[in-house]
ROTIKE-645588 format. One record per residue (C-alpha): y, z, x; residue in one letter. Coordinates in steps of 0.25 Angstrom, whole numbers, plus 5000, padded with zeros to 4 digits. Example, Ala and Ser with C-alpha at 12.3 -4.5 7.8 and 13.67 -1.06 7.14 Angstrom:
498250315049A/499650295055S/
***
This chain:
504748184846X/504848274857X/504648224871X/503948304881X/504548314894X/503848374906X/504548494912X/505348474925X/504748534938X/505848644938X/505348694925X/503848694929X/504248764942X/505048874934X/503848894925X/502948914937X/503849014943X/503949084930X/502449094928X/502249144942X/503249254940X/502449294928X/501249304937X/502049394947X/502449484936X/500949494931X/500449514945X/501449634947X/500949694934X/499449674938X/499849754951X/500249874942X/498949864934X/497949834946X/498749934956X/497950044962X/498150184955X/499150284960X/498950314975X/499050464972X/497650454966X/496950404978X/495650464985X/495950574995X/494850515004X/495550455017X/496250485030X/496850615033X/497950545040X/498450495027X/498950645026X/500250605033X/501550555027X/501250455016X/499850425020X/499150315027X/499950185026X/499250065020X/499549925025X/499049835014X/499349685014X/498149625005X/496649635006X/496549515015X/497549575024X/496849715025X/495549635028X/496349575040X/496849705046X/498149715038X/499049625047X/499749535038X/501249535041X/501149385046X/500049345037X/500449255025X/499249225016X/499349125004X/498149184996X/498449334997X/499649434997X/500149505009X/500949625005X/501249655020X/502249535021X/502949485008X/503349355015X/501949315014X/502049304999X/502749165001X/501449105005X/500649154992X/500049034985X/499149094975X/499249214965X/498549334970X/498149474966X/497349554975X/496849704976X/496349774988X/495249874987X/495049974999X/493950065003X/494250165015X/493250265022X/493750365032X/492750435041X/493250565047X/492650655058X/493250785062X/493150865076X/491950935070X/491250805067X/491350825052X/491450685046X/491850635032X/492050505026X/493150475015X/493150345007X/494150284997X/494150154989X/495350104980X/496149984975X/497149974986X/498149864982X/498449754972X/499249634976X/499849514968X/500549384974X/501049254968X/501749124973X/503049114965X/503348984972X/502148934980X/502348944995X/503748994992X/503849124985X/502749224983X/502749354975X/501849474977X/501649614972X/500749724978X/500249864976X/499749914989X/499550054996X/500650105005X/500050235010X/498850325006X/498550475008X/497150505006X/496550625013X/495650745010X/495450865019X/494550985017X/494751125024X/493851245022X/494251385026X/494051525021X/494951625015X/494951775019X/494951855006X/495251995014X/493952065011X/493152005023X/492851885013X/493251745014X/493351635004X/493051485008X/494051385003X/494251235005X/495651165005X/495651015001X/496850935006X/496950804998X/497950685000X/498050574991X/499050464987X/499950374995X/500950264992X/500850134985X/501650004987X/502049914975X/502749784980X/503349654975X/503649544986X/504049404987X/503849304998X/504749185000X/504549065009X/505849025016X/505148905023X/503748855023X/503448945035X/504349065033X/504349165021X/505049295018X/504649405008X/505149535002X/504349644996X/504849764987X/504049884988X/503850014979X/503150124986X/502550244978X/501450344978X/500950484977X/500450574989X/499650694985X/499150804994X/498350924988X/497751044994X/496551104986X/495951244990X/494651274985X/493951414987X/492451434987X/492551544977X/493151544963X/493951674966X/495051584972X/495651464964X/495651324969X/497151284972X/497651144973X/499051104978X/499550954977X/500750894984X/501150764978X/502250664983X/502650544975X/503450434982X/504150304978X/505050204984X/505450064987X/505449974999X/505449825003X/504749735013X/505249605019X/504349495026X/504449365033X/503249265037X/503349145045X/502249045047X/501948945059X/500848845055X/500148755065X/500448825078X/499148785085X/498448695075X/498648635061X/498048745053X/498548875060X/499648965055X/500449075062X/501249175052X/502149285057X/502749385047X/503549515047X/503849615037X/504849735036X/504749845026X/505949935023X/505850085025X/505850155012X/506150295006X/505150344996X/505550454985X/504550564985X/504250674975X/503450794979X/502650884969X/501751004972X/500651044962X/499551134960X/498151114953X/497350994950X/497850864945X/497650894930X/498251034931X/499351024942X/500451124942X/501751074949X/502151174959X/503351104965X/504150974964X/504750944977X/506050874979X/506150724980X/506050674994X/506050545002X/504950475010X/505450375020X/504550265025X/504850185037X/505050035038X/503849935041X/503949815049X/502849715053X/502649575060X/501349495060X/500749365063X/499549285057X/498949165064X/497949085056X/497249005066X/496248935056X/495748965042X/494749065049X/495649135059X/496849225056X/497549315066X/498449425061X/499349525069X/500349625063X/501349725069X/501849835060X/502849945063X/503250065054X/504050175060X/503350295053X/504050395062X/505250375053X/504450415040X/505150535034X/504950615021X/505650725014X/504350765006X/503150835013X/502150725015X/
***
């Protein structure tokens, strides 16, 4: 006869950790499946200010954090991920997968009172988080936007043909693309009230600018020039979070957090083409260059006065005057 003996607590704990690791790997694979499409395929409807440098910066923590205005460096949630401070992952108690949908509308009026409205909607981000050791170690993965370039400008003029005749034409300037960030992070609780975290980031994306000239007569052929810059690189983020419960009453909580993101250098490749996407001819392939992004630092505090009241404040510093690029952006 074989006697059945119950496993020891150590074996049970090892099996639990192994199963959670499988869930983490599965969650990372789910991010690849659910992640938004390449940012180079975005709609050109957006702000003209995204024309400069790498586009409009996107500060994305989670759908809940966006709804609260974006301040979350010192906010440690137990039911949702916070990709702005990896130290908050130590507080995660439930497995979670979240996706963010966005809809943006831009109204523009020029000095001649000409108005236009540009709208765009898309799947913005996908996040996954899991408690590896409950209230001690948390793992998170995210695929979120870092910057976007979306603009469309139309300029009309006339070309003098030389025989007292003119031919009208329109030049369409389009900008699409941006940078995406894929990250894996972990948060570790050093004490019941203090936790630290680290996040590894991969930045990549494609920025395209095209200039299309369309004439009002078929005697002149439409021309299309496209300048595409593909970028990629790696960075890291460090975070810390401290909690102070019961300051004024039994159920209140004050949390203070800080994060620091290292400066990074992206490798950039430039390609100049002519013609539509289906029939493009490569005119030139520029030499490889570098795009240097500055560091980022922020501190924040969150005070939960009661289950109904939460106050959040953030201060963020990014010295973008130190931005440099050896390729034309």
